N, C-alpha and C positions, 0 to 999 in steps of 0.2 A: 150615642159613643160615634164619634166616625169609622165610618166602613172599614174595617178590616179584610180584606180580599184573601183569600182561600182560592188555590188555584190545584185543581187535582188533576194529573194529567194523564193523558192515557195517548200513548203512542205505538201506531201500527202500520208495518212497513209492508209493502206487500210486491211482489214480482211476478211479472209473466212474461210468459213466451207464446210469440204470436207465429208461427209455419203454416204454409197453407203450398199445395203444387199442382199446378192447373196443367193436364196436357191435352192438348190439341187432339184432333179427331184425325184421324186418317183418312185422307182423301180416296172416297170408292174408285176402283176403278173397274173397267171391262173387263177383265183380264182371264185370257184362254187359258184353260188345266191342261191343253195341252204344250204350250207354250210357257211357263214359268222364267223362262230365263228373259222374259222381255218384261219384268218388273225389275224397274232400276235400283239399282241397290241401294240408294241415297234413300228413297223413300220408303223402304222398308227398315232402317235405322232410325232406331230412336236417338235424337242428341245425345251427345256424350256428355256435354257438360250442361247440366238446366240451369245453372247458374246465369249462360250467356242468354236466355230466355226473357225477355224483357216480361214475359209473362208471371214469372216465376218470383216467390217475395221467399228471400233466404229468414231464417231463423234470425233471431237477435244476437247478435255476438255476446260471447260470454263476458267480453269485458266492460261493454255495455252496462250490463245490469251488474255486474259491479260496481262502476262509477256511480248507479242511480243509488244503491244502497250506501256507497260510502259519504253520498251526499245529503241521504237521510238523516245518517248518523250525525254526521258534522250538522245539520240544520237540529235537531235533538237537543246537540251540546249546545250550539251555539243560545239555546233559550234557557239553558242553566238548569234545566232540572235534573236530569241526568246526575252532573258534577253537586247538585244541594243535595241528595239523596245520600251521596258519597259524604258527603260533610257529615249529615246529620249522623250516619253509620260511624263515621271517627269519632264524634263528640259523646255519643253515646258508649262508644269501647274503652273511653279514655274518662268514663263519669265526669265527665265538663256540663253535659247540657242532655236531658230528658224529655223538652219539650219544643215544639216547632211549630212557628206558622209562616204564613207569607203576607207582604204588606211591599204596598207599590209607597213607597217611600218615596225614591228619587223619579221624578215623574220626567225623564229625559225622551221619551217620546218611542223607548222601547215595551214591549210587551214580557219583561224581565222583571219579577218583584224582587224585593230583597229579602232574604232570609233570617226571620227572629230567633235567638234558641234562648233560653233558659234552663235551671238545676231546680227540678222541682225543690229537692232540700234546701237549695237556697243558703248555702255553703258557703262559711267566710274563709274559707282556705286558697278559696283562687275562685276566677273570675266566673259569675255565676250569671249574668245578661250581654249577650250578644246580639250583632249585628253585619249582616255578611253580604254582601253584594258580589254582580257575576259581572266579570272586566275582564277587556282580554282571554277569556277562553276560559278563565281560572275563577274559582271561587273565594274572596278576598274578604277579612276580617275589616270591619271599617270604626267598629268601636266595641267596646268592653268594659266594663266595672266590675266590683265585689261589690254590688248593691245590697245596701244598708250597714257599710262600712263608713265612717266617717261623712253619713248623711251622703253618699253615694247611689246616684240613682241615672238608670239611663231611659231616655225618651225620647219619641220621633212623631212627628208630623204626615198625617196621610197626604202623598201628593205634594206637599210643599217643600220638597228636599231640606226639613230642618233636621238634626240631630239636635239633643241636650244632654252634656252630661254635667254632672253636679257634684258637688260635695268639696270638703276640706276640712281637716286638721281643728280651724276654728276659723269663727267667720263663716262665711259664704264665698263661695263661688260657684258658679254658673256661666260655662260656656256654651255656644251654639255656632254647630257649623253647618255644613252642606256638601254630598259627597261630591266629587269631582276628578272622574276617572279612575277611580275606583279608590280615592284616598280621602280621608276628612280635609276640608279647607276651613277655617274659623271664619266667621263671619260676623261674631259678637262676643265679647268678653265682658263679663261682670263680675268685680271683687272686691269684699267688703274685710277687714282685719281689725283685729285690736278694738272689735267690738264693746268692752268692758271698760278699757280706761283712755286708748288714744285712738277712737274708730277713725281708719282711712278708708275713702274709695275710691275706686277707679272702674272708668270706663276705656275698654278698647286700650288699656295701657297708660292712661293718662287719668291723672286726679283730676278730681270733682266732689263737690260738695254733695251730702247727704240729699238734701232734696234730692237734686238735678240727677242723682245716682240712682236714686227709687224713679226719678219722671222718667227718666230712660230707656230701664229695663221693663220697666211696664208696659210704655209705647212700643218699644220691639218685640211685646211677647202680645201686645192685642191681637195680630192676625191671627195668630197660630194658636190661638186658645179654644179646643184644650189640645193636649198632647196625649199620647200614648204612652204610658209608663209598663218596661219591660220588668214584670216582677214575679219572684219564685210561685205565685201561688194564683196569678193569672195576666190578664193584659187590662188596664186599668186608665180611664180617663181622669186627668188632672189637669185643674186649672191653674194657674199659678197666679201669686199677687204679693207683691213685695212692698214691708212696709215694716218702719220701725225697727230698723235691724233681724229683722226675720221674713227669710224666703218661703212664706206659705202658700200652701194648694189646697185646694179644695181635692177629696180624689171623691169619683164618680163609679159610674156600675163597670161593672169586671167583665172577661169574656173569656173564655177557654181557650185556650192553645188548638188549633184546629187539625195540626199533624201527626 
C-alpha cells in the first residue's frame, strides 16, 4: 500500500526574559577623612537612570514577549493541526465520524496533510467518509460520500492530488478531482447509463463509443493505481480496471486509521 503519512504533532512554546545589570566600580580616591567636603557630589551619587548607561541591558519588553507568543500560535494554526483537532472533536460530538488519519494528497509544497475521516459504523443515514484540507486558516471539507449507497466510494491518490468519487443509481459514474484552493476541480469524468437496453457512454460530457470509453478511463487511471479507499472498516488499496459494463476493482491490503 502506498505510504499513508501519519503526523503526530507536539507543539512546545517557550518564552524567556533576560536581564542583567552591570555596575561600574567607583574610582578609588585618596581623600582625607578630615576633608569629606572635598569629595565631589557627582562622584558619590549613582546614576539616576540606569537605562542611559550603555553597559546596562533592560529586560525584554512585555509587548515583545506577547508578540512572540502570538506568532507561535499563528504558526501552529497555519500548519492546520490545531484546527484539525477541533474538527475531529466536532465530528465525534455530532456522531458523523470516529476514525481519522492524515495523508498528503495535495502535493502543493506545503507541510500540511489532508484529514481523512470515517464512521466506523458505516451509517447509511449520513455521509460516512470525508476528506478535509486546510486553506486560508480554515479546515475545509472537500469531499464526502455515503459509502456503500448506490455504489458510492471515496478514494484518493497519495501525493498526486487526485480524489475519486464513484457511484450512480444505475450504470457507472466515476469522477476525478484535484484540490485547488480548498475546492474540488474536476479533471476527468466518465459515465455509462442504460447498460441493459441502450447503453450510452460519455467522457467529460461528450458521447463516445463503448470501446473508446473503457480505453480512455483505463488509460487515465493507470498512473494512479492503486488508490486508497476511505472505508468504515479501514483504508484499502484498490486497483481499478473497467470493462464490459463493469467498473471493477481489486481490493488489496488494508490499514487501520491512525489518529
